[in-house]
N, C-alpha and C positions, 0 to 999 in steps of 0.2 A: 273126756271125763265129764260125768254128769255134774250139773251146777246145782247149788243149794242156796237158799236165801239166808242172809244173816241180818236180822232186824235188831237194831239198837236204838236206844233213846238218848238223845243229847239235848242240851240247852239249844234253843232256836238260834240264838246269837252265835253260839259256838259252831253250829252247823253252817251258818252263812259264812263265817270266817274260814272254816275248813274248806268249803267249796271254792271260795275265792283263792285261797292259798294253792289248792290243787290246780286251779286254772292258771295261776301265775307260773307254776313249775311245769305246765304243759301236760298234766295228767288228770285223770278223773278220780273222784273220791273212791270209786270201786277199785281202780287199779292200785291206788295207794294202800288201801286196806288189804287187798290181796297180797301185795308185796310184803307188807308188814306181817301178815299172818304166816306167810311162807318162811320168812326169816325167823320168826319166833319159834315156829314148830321145828325147823331144821336145827337151830342152835339151842333150843330149849331155854332161851332167855331173850329179853327185849334188848336189842342193841342197834336198831336201825334209826338213823337220823337223816332227815331231809331238810335242807335249809333253803329258805326263800331269799331271793335277792331282789331288792326293790330298785336296783340300778338298771340302767338301760341295757338291753341285750346286745352284745357285740360278738363278733366272730371269736375274739380272744376269750371272752367270758363264757361263750358256749363251749369252746374247746376245754376250758378249765373245768366246767361243770361235767362234761363228758368224762374226762379223766378221773374226776372225783367220784362219779357214779360207778365207773368201771372198777376203781379201787374198792369202793364199798361193796360192790357185787362180789368181788373176789374174797373180801374179808368175811362176807356173809354166806359164802359157798354158793352163790347164784350164778357164777360165771359159766357154769356148765349147762345152762339151759340150752335145749335143742332149738334149732331154727323154728321148728313147728311150735314149740312152747312160746318162743318170742313172738311169732306171728299171731298166735292165739291171744296173747296179752295185748298186742297192738289192735287186733280186731275188736277185742272186748272194750278197750279204751275208746276206740272210735265209735262203737255202738253206744256206749254210755254217754258220749258227748252229744249224740243226736237226740237223746231223751230230754 
């Protein structure tokens, strides 16, 4: 699918905080915005929530996060993404992290 640029303006401090939060949860700002936009368009309402944890990452915490994300994906109708779509999101996220 062809890509398009989405340029937005936000407060510099907000951008820095957003970038750090995305890094904390292991995603890029682009990936988060893409997920957000897909959920909003699909559901025709804003209902996605991503919560940062400042606690140390443990296997148990990672598994809890995985199950929470899987539940949220199902609730938002994103559980039916194809393997190609998932791989495309991963590749895009990795590419964004290199920039």
